[in-house]
N, C-alpha and C positions, 0 to 999 in steps of 0.2 A: 369533589367528583373527579375521579381519575381521568388522566389523558387519554382519548381513545387509540392514540399512535402508541403508547406505552403499555406493554403487556403487564398485568398486575404482579407478577413474580418477579418483575425487574426491580432493582433496587437504583435509584437517583438519588445522589447525596445531595444536600442543600447546597446552592452554590455553582452546581453544575450547569453549563451554558448548553441547551439543545436548541437547534435550529426549528425553523417552521417545517412542518410537513415531514418530520423526522420519524421513523419507526423503529422503536427498540423491542426486540422479542424476548421470548421466556429466559428467565433467570439471568439475565445480564445485569453487570454492575458497572455504574458511572460514578467516578469519584469526584469531590466538590470542586476542584479546579480543572476538570476535562472541559473542553471546548469541543461541541459537534455542531457542523453547520447544518444547512437546510436542505432538505428532500434526499435524506440519507436513509439506508436501511441497515440496522445492526441485528444479525441473526441471533440465535440461541447461544446463550452462554458467552457472550461477549463481555470483555472486560476493557474499560478506558480509563486509565490511570490518570492522576493529577498530572498537570504539565505535558499532558497528551493534546495533539489538537488534530481535529478531523475536519476536512474540508467539506464544500457542498457536493451533494450528488455522490457520496462515496458509499460503497456497498462493502460491508464486513461480513462475511460469510460465518457460520457456527464455529463456536470453540476457538477463538482469536483471542489474544490480549494485546493491548496496544498500550506499551508501557510509558512511563516518564522519558520525556525528551524525543518522543516519536511524532513525526508530523507528515500526515497523509493529505496531500494536496487536493484540490477538487477532481472529481471524477476517477478517483483511485478505485480499484478492484482489489480486495483482499480476500483470497481462497479460503475453504474450509481449513481449520487446523494449521494455518499458517503461524509462524513464530517470529516474534521480534524479541532481541535482546536487549540490554542497555548497559552491560558490564561486561569487558573484554575476559577477565579473569576471576569470575566468582568463587568465593569462599564462604562458607556458612558461618565460620569464626571471625570473619574479617568485615565490618561495615565499610562498605564502598559506594555508599549513596552519593559521595562527592565527585565519583569519578565517573557517573552515568555519560554515556557518549550520546551525542545527538543523531537521530537517523531521518532522513528525510526522503520520502516517496513523493516525486513530483508529479504534476498535472497528468491524469489519465493512464498511469501506469497500472499494471495488472501483476498481482502475486498469486501464483497458483497455489492449489491445494497442498497442505503439508511443507511447502517450502520455508526455509529458516534465513532470516536477514539478521547477519550480525551487526551490532551496533557501530555507529560511526560511519554507516555507509549513505552514500546518495544515489538513488535510483533515479534515473532521467525521466523526462516526459515520455509519456506513452511506450516505455520499456515493456518488456514481456518477461516475467519470470516464470519458468516452467514448474510443474508439480514436482515437489520434492527436492528442488534446487536448493544448495546452500549458497548463499550470496556472502562472498567473504570481501569483497572490493568493490568499489563504486562501478556503476553500470550506466553506460552511454545512453542517450536518447533513443528511442526506436530500437533498442538491442533486443535480440532474442538471447536469454540465457537459459541454459539448461545443464543439468549435472551437479556432481560434488567433488570438488568445488566447480561453482557455476563458472561456465566458460561460454564465451558468444559463438552463437552457432548462425546467426544471420540477424536480418532487420525484419522490421514489422510496421506496417502502416499505423495510422491512428486508429483504424478500425479492427487492427489485430491480426491483418493477414499478411502473409510471408510475402517479401518484396524481392523481385528478380530483377536484376540491374542489367542493362543491355551495355554495348560497347561505349557508348556515351555516358555511362554510369547514371543512367536514368532508369526509373522504374514507376509502374502505374499501379494503384492498390485496385484489386480486382472488385472490391464492395461500392465504391463510390466515384473511381476513374481519378482521384487525387494523384497528380504526379510528384516525385521524389527524386533530388538529386543525390549522389554520394560523392562528396568532396572533401578530402583532407581527413578521411576517417570518420567524417560525421554526415547526418542525414538532415536534408531541409526539403520544405515543400516549395514546389516550384510552381 
């Protein structure tokens, strides 16, 4: 009997690890060594490669490929048609599978629709990557990144709201009143 959380058109290869209460929608393909956590939602036409790791409560929207050596930690959101790469200098006539660079998207980060994430990048906790941004270097926790190449335009709270810092370098999230401190170029909750 088919799993009620996996659409019949999805292909789940033998050996793939799929967590409890994870939903996988139309035309998705999960490779044999992929690891997907609990309570995830993978939209239509999502591909998860061997050696890709998807944490718990991750949402991957339609038309996203999570390639080898990409890790999405818990509570990550990946918008529709976002792109991950795994080779810096691909050529069709040169085999470079041994050159795959790891990409790490840390807890709670959001990647907007049509954003491109170059390989070898670390995106910090709760960072927000704007729609269409091209991320070419590591991203600080809580950073708001937009543009091509992506540049930091501000800071966001864990709830995803823009933070406005006062003279004491403190800010309050409008959503839940959580307080943040900006010190030495980094954000921390207070």
